[in-house]
PAMIMAR-611252 format. One line per field, with one value per atom (N, C-alpha, C, O): residue in one letter; residue number from 1; x, y, z; atom name. Coordinates in steps of 0.05 Angstrom, whole numbers. Layout:
N
residuo <- [A;...]
num <- [NUM;...]
x <- [X;...]
y <- [Y;...]
z <- [Z;...]
atomo <- [CA;...]
end
This chain:
212
residuo <- [M;M;M;M;A;A;A;A;G;G;G;G;S;S;S;S;E;E;E;E;A;A;A;A;V;V;V;V;E;E;E;E;G;G;G;G;L;L;L;L;L;L;L;L;D;D;D;D;L;L;L;L;H;H;H;H;A;A;A;A;V;V;V;V;Y;Y;Y;Y;G;G;G;G;G;G;G;G;E;E;E;E;E;E;E;E;R;R;R;R;R;R;R;R;D;D;D;D;A;A;A;A;F;F;F;F;Q;Q;Q;Q;V;V;V;V;R;R;R;R;I;I;I;I;V;V;V;V;A;A;A;A;P;P;P;P;A;A;A;A;D;D;D;D;Y;Y;Y;Y;P;P;P;P;N;N;N;N;S;S;S;S;M;M;M;M;P;P;P;P;S;S;S;S;L;L;L;L;L;L;L;L;E;E;E;E;T;T;T;T;G;G;G;G;G;G;G;G;R;R;R;R;T;T;T;T;A;A;A;A;A;A;A;A;V;V;V;V;A;A;A;A;T;T;T;T;K;K;K;K;Y;Y;Y;Y;G;G;G;G;I;I;I;I;E;E;E;E;D;D;D;D;H;H;H;H;R;R;R;R;D;D;D;D;L;L;L;L;H;H;H;H;R;R;R;R;N;N;N;N;P;P;P;P;G;G;G;G;T;T;T;T;G;G;G;G;T;T;T;T;A;A;A;A;C;C;C;C;L;L;L;L;C;C;C;C;V;V;V;V;K;K;K;K;Q;Q;Q;Q;D;D;D;D;E;E;E;E;P;P;P;P;H;H;H;H;R;R;R;R;F;F;F;F;P;P;P;P;K;K;K;K;G;G;G;G;A;A;A;A;N;N;N;N;L;L;L;L;A;A;A;A;H;H;H;H;F;F;F;F;I;I;I;I;E;E;E;E;E;E;E;E;L;L;L;L;V;V;V;V;V;V;V;V;P;P;P;P;Y;Y;Y;Y;L;L;L;L;F;F;F;F;G;G;G;G;L;L;L;L;S;S;S;S;H;H;H;H;F;F;F;F;D;D;D;D;E;E;E;E;H;H;H;H;G;G;G;G;K;K;K;K;W;W;W;W;P;P;P;P;W;W;W;W;P;P;P;P;D;D;D;D;Y;Y;Y;Y;S;S;S;S;H;H;H;H;G;G;G;G;T;T;T;T;L;L;L;L;G;G;G;G;I;I;I;I;A;A;A;A;E;E;E;E;Y;Y;Y;Y;Y;Y;Y;Y;A;A;A;A;D;D;D;D;A;A;A;A;T;T;T;T;D;D;D;D;S;S;S;S;P;P;P;P;S;S;S;S;I;I;I;I;E;E;E;E;S;S;S;S;I;I;I;I;R;R;R;R;A;A;A;A;T;T;T;T;L;L;L;L;D;D;D;D;L;L;L;L;L;L;L;L;K;K;K;K;Q;Q;Q;Q;D;D;D;D;M;M;M;M;S;S;S;S;W;W;W;W;R;R;R;R;E;E;E;E;W;W;W;W;S;S;S;S;R;R;R;R;Q;Q;Q;Q;I;I;I;I;R;R;R;R;K;K;K;K;P;P;P;P;S;S;S;S;A;A;A;A;M;M;M;M;R;R;R;R;M;M;M;M;C;C;C;C;V;V;V;V;C;C;C;C;G;G;G;G;S;S;S;S;R;R;R;R;K;K;K;K;P;P;P;P;I;I;I;I;S;S;S;S;R;R;R;R;C;C;C;C;H;H;H;H;K;K;K;K;G;G;G;G;V;V;V;V;W;W;W;W;A;A;A;A;G;G;G;G;I;I;I;I;T;T;T;T;K;K;K;K;L;L;L;L;N;N;N;N;S;S;S;S;D;D;D;D;I;I;I;I;Q;Q;Q;Q;K;K;K;K;L;L;L;L;G;G;G;G;L;L;L;L;N;N;N;N;L;L;L;L;R;R;R;R;R;R;R;R;T;T;T;T;L;L;L;L;Q;Q;Q;Q;K;K;K;K]
num <- [1;1;1;1;2;2;2;2;3;3;3;3;4;4;4;4;5;5;5;5;6;6;6;6;7;7;7;7;8;8;8;8;9;9;9;9;10;10;10;10;11;11;11;11;12;12;12;12;13;13;13;13;14;14;14;14;15;15;15;15;16;16;16;16;17;17;17;17;18;18;18;18;19;19;19;19;20;20;20;20;21;21;21;21;22;22;22;22;23;23;23;23;24;24;24;24;25;25;25;25;26;26;26;26;27;27;27;27;28;28;28;28;29;29;29;29;30;30;30;30;31;31;31;31;32;32;32;32;33;33;33;33;34;34;34;34;35;35;35;35;36;36;36;36;37;37;37;37;38;38;38;38;39;39;39;39;40;40;40;40;41;41;41;41;42;42;42;42;43;43;43;43;44;44;44;44;45;45;45;45;46;46;46;46;47;47;47;47;48;48;48;48;49;49;49;49;50;50;50;50;51;51;51;51;52;52;52;52;53;53;53;53;54;54;54;54;55;55;55;55;56;56;56;56;57;57;57;57;58;58;58;58;59;59;59;59;60;60;60;60;61;61;61;61;62;62;62;62;63;63;63;63;64;64;64;64;65;65;65;65;66;66;66;66;67;67;67;67;68;68;68;68;69;69;69;69;70;70;70;70;71;71;71;71;72;72;72;72;73;73;73;73;74;74;74;74;75;75;75;75;76;76;76;76;77;77;77;77;78;78;78;78;79;79;79;79;80;80;80;80;81;81;81;81;82;82;82;82;83;83;83;83;84;84;84;84;85;85;85;85;86;86;86;86;87;87;87;87;88;88;88;88;89;89;89;89;90;90;90;90;91;91;91;91;92;92;92;92;93;93;93;93;94;94;94;94;95;95;95;95;96;96;96;96;97;97;97;97;98;98;98;98;99;99;99;99;100;100;100;100;101;101;101;101;102;102;102;102;103;103;103;103;104;104;104;104;105;105;105;105;106;106;106;106;107;107;107;107;108;108;108;108;109;109;109;109;110;110;110;110;111;111;111;111;112;112;112;112;113;113;113;113;114;114;114;114;115;115;115;115;116;116;116;116;117;117;117;117;118;118;118;118;119;119;119;119;120;120;120;120;121;121;121;121;122;122;122;122;123;123;123;123;124;124;124;124;125;125;125;125;126;126;126;126;127;127;127;127;128;128;128;128;129;129;129;129;130;130;130;130;131;131;131;131;132;132;132;132;133;133;133;133;134;134;134;134;135;135;135;135;136;136;136;136;137;137;137;137;138;138;138;138;139;139;139;139;140;140;140;140;141;141;141;141;142;142;142;142;143;143;143;143;144;144;144;144;145;145;145;145;146;146;146;146;147;147;147;147;148;148;148;148;149;149;149;149;150;150;150;150;151;151;151;151;152;152;152;152;153;153;153;153;154;154;154;154;155;155;155;155;156;156;156;156;157;157;157;157;158;158;158;158;159;159;159;159;160;160;160;160;161;161;161;161;162;162;162;162;163;163;163;163;164;164;164;164;165;165;165;165;166;166;166;166;167;167;167;167;168;168;168;168;169;169;169;169;170;170;170;170;171;171;171;171;172;172;172;172;173;173;173;173;174;174;174;174;175;175;175;175;176;176;176;176;177;177;177;177;178;178;178;178;179;179;179;179;180;180;180;180;181;181;181;181;182;182;182;182;183;183;183;183;184;184;184;184;185;185;185;185;186;186;186;186;187;187;187;187;188;188;188;188;189;189;189;189;190;190;190;190;191;191;191;191;192;192;192;192;193;193;193;193;194;194;194;194;195;195;195;195;196;196;196;196;197;197;197;197;198;198;198;198;199;199;199;199;200;200;200;200;201;201;201;201;202;202;202;202;203;203;203;203;204;204;204;204;205;205;205;205;206;206;206;206;207;207;207;207;208;208;208;208;209;209;209;209;210;210;210;210;211;211;211;211;212;212;212;212]
x <- [1765;1776;1805;1818;1816;1846;1857;1842;1883;1895;1888;1886;1883;1877;1848;1839;1832;1805;1785;1792;1762;1742;1714;1707;1698;1671;1654;1662;1631;1614;1586;1579;1569;1541;1528;1540;1503;1486;1493;1491;1500;1505;1483;1480;1468;1444;1457;1470;1451;1463;1441;1420;1447;1429;1449;1460;1452;1472;1462;1446;1472;1467;1493;1511;1496;1519;1508;1489;1520;1513;1482;1471;1470;1441;1422;1398;1436;1422;1420;1440;1396;1394;1389;1375;1403;1401;1402;1417;1382;1378;1382;1369;1399;1404;1414;1416;1421;1432;1452;1448;1474;1496;1505;1507;1510;1523;1554;1563;1570;1598;1615;1605;1641;1659;1684;1694;1691;1713;1735;1730;1759;1781;1804;1811;1813;1835;1862;1866;1881;1907;1923;1915;1944;1958;1967;1965;1976;1984;1963;1970;1937;1916;1918;1922;1915;1902;1922;1914;1947;1967;1963;1975;1948;1941;1912;1898;1902;1872;1861;1872;1837;1824;1815;1816;1806;1799;1768;1759;1753;1725;1716;1725;1700;1690;1661;1649;1646;1619;1611;1615;1599;1596;1567;1562;1550;1521;1517;1494;1538;1535;1525;1520;1522;1513;1532;1522;1557;1577;1574;1574;1573;1570;1545;1544;1524;1496;1499;1490;1511;1514;1530;1524;1551;1568;1552;1555;1536;1519;1500;1496;1486;1466;1476;1461;1500;1511;1532;1546;1534;1553;1582;1597;1590;1616;1631;1626;1651;1666;1690;1697;1702;1725;1714;1705;1713;1702;1719;1710;1744;1758;1744;1749;1726;1711;1691;1680;1687;1669;1686;1676;1713;1732;1732;1730;1733;1736;1763;1768;1779;1807;1807;1794;1820;1821;1834;1853;1826;1839;1829;1819;1831;1820;1792;1779;1781;1753;1748;1725;1770;1764;1759;1767;1744;1738;1763;1777;1766;1785;1773;1760;1777;1764;1773;1759;1799;1812;1839;1850;1851;1876;1896;1892;1918;1937;1951;1956;1955;1966;1948;1958;1922;1902;1898;1885;1908;1901;1909;1893;1934;1941;1923;1920;1910;1891;1864;1851;1856;1830;1827;1806;1851;1854;1876;1896;1879;1905;1912;1894;1937;1946;1931;1929;1920;1907;1876;1862;1866;1838;1822;1834;1798;1783;1763;1761;1748;1732;1709;1700;1699;1677;1685;1670;1710;1722;1724;1717;1732;1737;1708;1705;1689;1661;1650;1639;1652;1639;1655;1642;1681;1695;1702;1708;1702;1707;1688;1680;1677;1656;1631;1621;1619;1595;1596;1579;1617;1616;1618;1605;1635;1637;1611;1604;1597;1572;1551;1534;1551;1533;1538;1519;1564;1570;1560;1548;1563;1555;1525;1514;1511;1480;1473;1455;1486;1479;1485;1468;1508;1515;1493;1486;1485;1463;1439;1427;1432;1408;1413;1398;1436;1441;1463;1466;1479;1499;1522;1536;1529;1551;1557;1539;1580;1588;1576;1575;1569;1556;1578;1571;1602;1624;1648;1649;1666;1687;1704;1709;1714;1731;1755;1757;1777;1804;1802;1786;1819;1824;1834;1843;1832;1842;1872;1884;1883;1914;1932;1926;1955;1973;1963;1974;1944;1933;1921;1926;1907;1894;1915;1909;1937;1959;1969;1974;1972;1982;1961;1968;1935;1913;1911;1905;1915;1913;1935;1930;1960;1982;1976;1982;1965;1957;1940;1942;1921;1901;1912;1898;1934;1944;1949;1961;1940;1943;1964;1971;1978;1997;2024;2028;2040;2065;2082;2083;2096;2111;2133;2147;2136;2157;2172;2162;2196;2210;2197;2199;2184;2168;2145;2140;2131;2106;2114;2101;2136;2146;2157;2150;2171;2182;2160;2160;2140;2118;2103;2097;2098;2084;2098;2087;2126;2144;2145;2147;2145;2150;2125;2127;2101;2077;2077;2070;2085;2087;2107;2103;2129;2149;2141;2157;2119;2108;2094;2089;2087;2074;2094;2117;2082;2097;2106;2126;2093;2101;2117;2118;2130;2147;2166;2170;2177;2197;2182;2195;2157;2145;2136;2137;2128;2123;2149;2147;2172;2197;2204;2212;2201;2205;2188;2197;2161;2145;2151;2149;2159;2164;2190;2194;2208;2237;2234;2246;2217;2215;2187;2181;2169;2141;2135;2147;2118;2110;2079;2069;2065;2035;2026;2004;2043;2034;2048;2043;2062;2072;2047;2029;2048;2027;2021;2040;1996;1987;2000;2003;2005;2017;1996;2003;1970;1950;1952;1940;1965;1967;1946;1941;1934;1911;1921;1907;1947;1959;1948;1950;1936;1926;1945;1957;1948;1965;1956;1933;1974;1968;1953;1936;1958;1943;1914;1898;1907;1881;1867;1843;1882;1870;1864;1841;1883;1880;1893;1916;1877;1884;1895;1915;1883;1892;1917;1932;1923;1949;1972;1994;1964;1981;1991;2014;1970;1973;1990;2007;1986;2004;2034;2053;2036;2064;2080;2103;2066;2081;2084;2105;2067;2071;2094;2110;2097;2120;2146;2165;2145;2170;2179;2202;2157;2163;2170;2187;2158;2164;2189;2203;2197;2226;2247;2267;2244;2264;2262;2282;2238;2233;2249;2260;2249;2262;2290;2302;2302;2330;2340;2364;2321;2328;2341;2334;2358;2369;2347;2338;2338;2314;2321;2306;2345;2350;2354;2344;2368;2373;2345;2341;2330;2304;2286;2271;2288;2271;2284;2272;2307;2318;2302;2293;2299;2285;2302;2295]
y <- [2795;2770;2770;2769;2770;2770;2743;2725;2742;2714;2705;2722;2680;2667;2673;2664;2687;2694;2671;2657;2670;2650;2663;2681;2655;2661;2637;2616;2639;2614;2622;2644;2602;2607;2589;2570;2594;2579;2590;2614;2571;2578;2567;2543;2584;2575;2568;2585;2543;2535;2535;2523;2548;2547;2547;2568;2525;2523;2503;2486;2507;2489;2479;2495;2451;2441;2418;2403;2416;2395;2394;2373;2415;2416;2409;2410;2403;2395;2419;2430;2428;2450;2439;2419;2452;2440;2463;2482;2460;2478;2465;2444;2475;2463;2484;2508;2475;2493;2478;2455;2491;2477;2497;2521;2485;2500;2497;2474;2518;2517;2535;2554;2529;2549;2550;2529;2573;2581;2593;2615;2582;2591;2601;2588;2625;2635;2628;2631;2619;2612;2639;2661;2636;2661;2677;2701;2666;2681;2687;2696;2684;2691;2721;2738;2727;2712;2696;2687;2693;2679;2649;2634;2639;2611;2607;2624;2585;2580;2574;2559;2586;2580;2551;2537;2541;2514;2517;2537;2495;2495;2470;2448;2476;2455;2453;2474;2431;2429;2422;2399;2441;2438;2428;2424;2424;2417;2386;2377;2370;2343;2329;2304;2342;2331;2309;2289;2313;2295;2268;2246;2270;2246;2232;2207;2247;2234;2220;2197;2232;2218;2193;2173;2194;2170;2147;2124;2155;2135;2123;2099;2141;2133;2114;2097;2117;2098;2077;2063;2076;2057;2063;2044;2088;2098;2101;2120;2083;2084;2104;2117;2106;2123;2150;2150;2172;2198;2210;2228;2199;2210;2203;2217;2182;2178;2200;2201;2216;2240;2265;2287;2260;2282;2299;2324;2285;2300;2290;2266;2309;2302;2291;2302;2270;2257;2275;2289;2277;2292;2322;2331;2336;2364;2367;2386;2348;2348;2370;2379;2379;2400;2385;2362;2400;2387;2388;2407;2367;2367;2376;2360;2401;2414;2411;2415;2404;2398;2386;2387;2374;2361;2382;2404;2379;2399;2413;2437;2398;2412;2432;2449;2429;2447;2472;2491;2473;2495;2521;2540;2523;2550;2561;2585;2541;2547;2556;2575;2539;2544;2567;2580;2573;2596;2610;2607;2628;2643;2662;2674;2666;2683;2709;2721;2718;2746;2744;2764;2719;2714;2721;2719;2730;2737;2715;2694;2720;2702;2695;2672;2713;2707;2687;2668;2690;2672;2646;2626;2643;2615;2602;2579;2617;2606;2597;2575;2615;2608;2586;2568;2585;2566;2541;2521;2541;2514;2506;2483;2525;2515;2507;2486;2523;2517;2489;2472;2486;2459;2435;2414;2439;2417;2413;2389;2431;2427;2417;2402;2425;2415;2386;2370;2377;2348;2333;2312;2344;2330;2326;2305;2350;2346;2325;2309;2325;2304;2279;2261;2274;2249;2239;2215;2258;2251;2239;2221;2248;2239;2212;2193;2212;2190;2170;2149;2177;2157;2158;2138;2179;2180;2211;2228;2217;2246;2251;2233;2275;2281;2284;2290;2280;2282;2263;2256;2254;2239;2252;2275;2239;2251;2237;2212;2251;2236;2223;2231;2205;2191;2213;2234;2206;2222;2220;2200;2242;2242;2238;2247;2224;2221;2204;2208;2187;2172;2193;2191;2211;2232;2251;2262;2253;2269;2254;2266;2229;2215;2213;2214;2210;2208;2236;2237;2256;2284;2287;2296;2278;2281;2264;2273;2242;2224;2239;2235;2256;2269;2296;2308;2305;2332;2331;2312;2350;2352;2371;2373;2387;2404;2390;2367;2401;2388;2384;2401;2362;2356;2377;2385;2384;2405;2394;2378;2406;2399;2410;2397;2433;2445;2427;2423;2417;2403;2374;2364;2364;2339;2342;2327;2362;2366;2374;2366;2388;2396;2370;2366;2354;2328;2311;2300;2307;2290;2300;2283;2327;2338;2331;2326;2332;2323;2290;2281;2277;2248;2238;2218;2257;2250;2254;2247;2265;2270;2246;2244;2227;2201;2182;2178;2170;2150;2127;2114;2122;2100;2108;2095;2132;2142;2121;2121;2104;2085;2066;2059;2058;2042;2059;2050;2084;2101;2105;2105;2108;2113;2086;2089;2064;2039;2037;2030;2044;2041;2061;2054;2086;2106;2100;2106;2089;2084;2060;2060;2040;2019;2007;1989;2019;2012;1983;1972;1970;1943;1942;1949;1932;1931;1911;1913;1891;1871;1875;1859;1895;1900;1910;1922;1904;1911;1941;1958;1949;1976;1992;1981;2017;2034;2040;2050;2035;2038;2017;2022;1996;1976;1954;1940;1953;1932;1907;1887;1904;1876;1867;1844;1885;1878;1892;1913;1879;1891;1920;1926;1939;1966;1973;1991;1960;1965;1957;1966;1940;1931;1947;1952;1954;1965;1997;2006;2011;2040;2046;2054;2043;2048;2073;2076;2094;2121;2128;2145;2115;2118;2104;2115;2082;2068;2082;2081;2096;2115;2139;2147;2150;2174;2165;2179;2140;2132;2126;2134;2113;2108;2134;2138;2153;2181;2194;2206;2193;2207;2194;2208;2168;2155;2163;2170;2163;2172;2201;2208;2217;2247;2254;2272;2240;2244;2237;2252;2216;2206;2223;2227;2233;2248;2275;2285;2285;2310;2308;2327;2283;2279;2280;2282;2279;2280;2253;2232;2255;2231;2219;2232;2194;2183;2180;2190;2167;2161;2189;2192;2206;2232;2249;2261;2248;2261;2250;2265;2224;2211;2212;2200;2224;2224;2245;2266;2238;2257;2281;2299]
z <- [2161;2177;2176;2155;2201;2206;2213;2220;2210;2218;2245;2263;2249;2274;2282;2304;2269;2276;2265;2247;2276;2268;2265;2280;2247;2244;2243;2232;2254;2255;2256;2262;2249;2246;2227;2218;2220;2200;2172;2168;2153;2127;2110;2107;2098;2081;2053;2039;2045;2019;1996;1998;1976;1950;1926;1918;1916;1892;1872;1878;1847;1825;1815;1810;1811;1800;1780;1787;1758;1739;1735;1730;1737;1732;1755;1754;1778;1803;1822;1830;1828;1849;1876;1880;1895;1921;1941;1940;1962;1983;2009;2013;2027;2053;2072;2066;2096;2115;2132;2139;2139;2156;2177;2173;2200;2221;2215;2214;2212;2206;2222;2234;2223;2237;2216;2208;2209;2192;2205;2217;2206;2220;2200;2182;2206;2189;2201;2225;2184;2194;2200;2192;2216;2224;2200;2201;2179;2155;2136;2114;2143;2124;2116;2133;2090;2068;2051;2030;2059;2042;2044;2027;2064;2064;2069;2081;2061;2061;2088;2104;2093;2122;2123;2103;2145;2148;2155;2166;2149;2151;2170;2166;2191;2208;2205;2208;2200;2200;2229;2237;2244;2272;2281;2305;2264;2270;2272;2277;2269;2273;2246;2246;2226;2200;2189;2179;2189;2179;2194;2182;2219;2236;2231;2231;2226;2220;2195;2194;2173;2148;2149;2135;2166;2170;2184;2176;2203;2218;2199;2198;2183;2162;2143;2134;2136;2112;2125;2110;2152;2163;2156;2151;2155;2149;2173;2188;2179;2201;2202;2222;2177;2174;2163;2140;2177;2169;2144;2130;2140;2119;2092;2072;2092;2069;2061;2039;2082;2079;2079;2084;2072;2070;2096;2095;2118;2143;2155;2157;2163;2172;2201;2218;2205;2231;2250;2242;2275;2295;2295;2316;2275;2274;2268;2277;2254;2244;2224;2220;2213;2191;2165;2160;2147;2122;2102;2100;2088;2066;2041;2027;2034;2013;1985;1966;1984;1957;1963;1985;1941;1942;1946;1936;1961;1969;1943;1943;1922;1899;1887;1872;1892;1880;1897;1887;1921;1939;1927;1927;1916;1904;1882;1877;1868;1846;1855;1846;1876;1887;1906;1908;1921;1938;1933;1948;1913;1908;1929;1941;1933;1956;1952;1930;1976;1977;1973;1975;1967;1962;1988;2010;1987;2011;2019;2006;2042;2054;2034;2032;2020;2000;1981;1975;1970;1950;1963;1950;1987;2001;2001;1993;2011;2014;1988;1986;1968;1941;1927;1915;1927;1912;1925;1911;1952;1968;1986;1987;2003;2022;2011;2019;1992;1981;1965;1968;1946;1933;1951;1947;1973;1992;2006;2007;2016;2029;2011;2019;1985;1966;1963;1963;1962;1961;1983;1979;2007;2032;2032;2039;2024;2023;2003;2009;1980;1961;1972;1969;1986;1997;2018;2018;2034;2053;2040;2052;2017;2003;1989;1992;1973;1954;1962;1949;1984;1992;1974;1973;1960;1944;1938;1943;1928;1922;1892;1876;1888;1860;1838;1815;1844;1825;1832;1856;1815;1822;1841;1837;1860;1880;1886;1882;1896;1900;1928;1945;1931;1959;1977;1969;2003;2024;2026;2018;2035;2039;2016;1994;2021;2000;1975;1953;1978;1958;1937;1913;1947;1930;1916;1894;1928;1918;1891;1870;1894;1871;1848;1824;1857;1837;1823;1799;1837;1825;1805;1783;1812;1793;1767;1745;1770;1748;1727;1703;1738;1723;1712;1695;1721;1712;1682;1672;1668;1637;1630;1606;1648;1642;1634;1644;1619;1612;1638;1655;1641;1668;1671;1652;1694;1702;1726;1742;1730;1754;1779;1800;1778;1800;1809;1833;1788;1795;1808;1826;1797;1807;1838;1856;1841;1868;1888;1911;1878;1897;1906;1929;1887;1891;1910;1929;1903;1921;1948;1967;1953;1978;1998;2021;1984;1997;2005;2026;1983;1988;2010;2023;2012;2030;2060;2078;2064;2091;2102;2126;2082;2090;2105;2098;2126;2141;2124;2131;2102;2085;2061;2040;2064;2042;2032;2008;2049;2038;2017;1997;2020;2002;1976;1954;1982;1960;1941;1917;1954;1941;1924;1901;1935;1921;1895;1874;1899;1876;1854;1830;1862;1841;1826;1803;1843;1832;1811;1790;1820;1799;1803;1819;1786;1789;1783;1764;1798;1793;1800;1822;1779;1782;1802;1813;1809;1827;1855;1872;1859;1887;1904;1894;1929;1947;1948;1947;1948;1949;1974;1996;1968;1988;2010;2031;2006;2026;2048;2070;2045;2065;2063;2082;2042;2040;2034;2037;2025;2017;1991;1984;1976;1950;1928;1933;1904;1884;1877;1871;1878;1874;1848;1848;1828;1804;1803;1786;1821;1826;1849;1847;1869;1893;1888;1892;1879;1874;1846;1843;1826;1797;1793;1778;1805;1802;1813;1803;1838;1851;1833;1830;1823;1806;1782;1773;1770;1747;1755;1740;1777;1788;1791;1784;1802;1808;1782;1779;1763;1736;1722;1708;1724;1710;1725;1711;1751;1764;1753;1745;1754;1744;1716;1710;1699;1670;1668;1652;1681;1679;1691;1681;1713;1724;1704;1702;1691;1672;1646;1632;1639;1615;1618;1598;1642;1646;1653;1662;1650;1656;1684;1689;1703;1732;1741;1731;1758;1771;1790;1809;1783;1799;1826;1844;1833;1862;1878;1900;1866;1881;1885;1906;1865;1866;1889;1902;1893;1913;1941;1960;1944;1971;1987;1976;2013;2033;2038;2053]
atomo <- [N;CA;C;O;N;CA;C;O;N;CA;C;O;N;CA;C;O;N;CA;C;O;N;CA;C;O;N;CA;C;O;N;CA;C;O;N;CA;C;O;N;CA;C;O;N;CA;C;O;N;CA;C;O;N;CA;C;O;N;CA;C;O;N;CA;C;O;N;CA;C;O;N;CA;C;O;N;CA;C;O;N;CA;C;O;N;CA;C;O;N;CA;C;O;N;CA;C;O;N;CA;C;O;N;CA;C;O;N;CA;C;O;N;CA;C;O;N;CA;C;O;N;CA;C;O;N;CA;C;O;N;CA;C;O;N;CA;C;O;N;CA;C;O;N;CA;C;O;N;CA;C;O;N;CA;C;O;N;CA;C;O;N;CA;C;O;N;CA;C;O;N;CA;C;O;N;CA;C;O;N;CA;C;O;N;CA;C;O;N;CA;C;O;N;CA;C;O;N;CA;C;O;N;CA;C;O;N;CA;C;O;N;CA;C;O;N;CA;C;O;N;CA;C;O;N;CA;C;O;N;CA;C;O;N;CA;C;O;N;CA;C;O;N;CA;C;O;N;CA;C;O;N;CA;C;O;N;CA;C;O;N;CA;C;O;N;CA;C;O;N;CA;C;O;N;CA;C;O;N;CA;C;O;N;CA;C;O;N;CA;C;O;N;CA;C;O;N;CA;C;O;N;CA;C;O;N;CA;C;O;N;CA;C;O;N;CA;C;O;N;CA;C;O;N;CA;C;O;N;CA;C;O;N;CA;C;O;N;CA;C;O;N;CA;C;O;N;CA;C;O;N;CA;C;O;N;CA;C;O;N;CA;C;O;N;CA;C;O;N;CA;C;O;N;CA;C;O;N;CA;C;O;N;CA;C;O;N;CA;C;O;N;CA;C;O;N;CA;C;O;N;CA;C;O;N;CA;C;O;N;CA;C;O;N;CA;C;O;N;CA;C;O;N;CA;C;O;N;CA;C;O;N;CA;C;O;N;CA;C;O;N;CA;C;O;N;CA;C;O;N;CA;C;O;N;CA;C;O;N;CA;C;O;N;CA;C;O;N;CA;C;O;N;CA;C;O;N;CA;C;O;N;CA;C;O;N;CA;C;O;N;CA;C;O;N;CA;C;O;N;CA;C;O;N;CA;C;O;N;CA;C;O;N;CA;C;O;N;CA;C;O;N;CA;C;O;N;CA;C;O;N;CA;C;O;N;CA;C;O;N;CA;C;O;N;CA;C;O;N;CA;C;O;N;CA;C;O;N;CA;C;O;N;CA;C;O;N;CA;C;O;N;CA;C;O;N;CA;C;O;N;CA;C;O;N;CA;C;O;N;CA;C;O;N;CA;C;O;N;CA;C;O;N;CA;C;O;N;CA;C;O;N;CA;C;O;N;CA;C;O;N;CA;C;O;N;CA;C;O;N;CA;C;O;N;CA;C;O;N;CA;C;O;N;CA;C;O;N;CA;C;O;N;CA;C;O;N;CA;C;O;N;CA;C;O;N;CA;C;O;N;CA;C;O;N;CA;C;O;N;CA;C;O;N;CA;C;O;N;CA;C;O;N;CA;C;O;N;CA;C;O;N;CA;C;O;N;CA;C;O;N;CA;C;O;N;CA;C;O;N;CA;C;O;N;CA;C;O;N;CA;C;O;N;CA;C;O;N;CA;C;O;N;CA;C;O;N;CA;C;O;N;CA;C;O;N;CA;C;O;N;CA;C;O;N;CA;C;O;N;CA;C;O;N;CA;C;O;N;CA;C;O;N;CA;C;O;N;CA;C;O;N;CA;C;O;N;CA;C;O;N;CA;C;O;N;CA;C;O;N;CA;C;O;N;CA;C;O;N;CA;C;O;N;CA;C;O;N;CA;C;O;N;CA;C;O;N;CA;C;O;N;CA;C;O;N;CA;C;O;N;CA;C;O;N;CA;C;O;N;CA;C;O;N;CA;C;O;N;CA;C;O;N;CA;C;O;N;CA;C;O;N;CA;C;O;N;CA;C;O;N;CA;C;O;N;CA;C;O;N;CA;C;O;N;CA;C;O;N;CA;C;O;N;CA;C;O;N;CA;C;O;N;CA;C;O;N;CA;C;O;N;CA;C;O;N;CA;C;O;N;CA;C;O;N;CA;C;O;N;CA;C;O]
end
């Protein structure tokens, strides 16, 4: 598979996770980016299964099924996790085994039970903050900058910046719900407070670090 090429067809799923065995089949299309294999391919579920699951459970926002708006591609993992899940030079077999199969297993489980079989992160920048909150590695300047670079792409970066600079549990959530962030998205709140703490722990200038 070369850059900008695509493969599509029926993918027979047979996998076991957490003691659960699942057999299913999905029509999919896998597209390689121009710089493949240095960047991860994208996955599209083309058989209408995602839409059917959304209709079945009254899900209006397909992002709740980890489907990116506009492109229709699947959100297979949090951005920070991409280098670990798909190392540079990894092949198509690795992509399917490590990312496509788990995602489709989860979608099949959701179709039957109305929920994912494992805890999952929120879509977009909310998930980026939640992932940072769960990170167990020692804080580093590189991990902080990588996370902030992703958050800075959000249209609500100004609010993110305010929260990280001076965390307040009762300030309205960055998701726009108008609810206190500590009650609305606890994982995001944990990520924000951890970022603030780690920035100061490493002796970085908070204001300068948060500048775009």
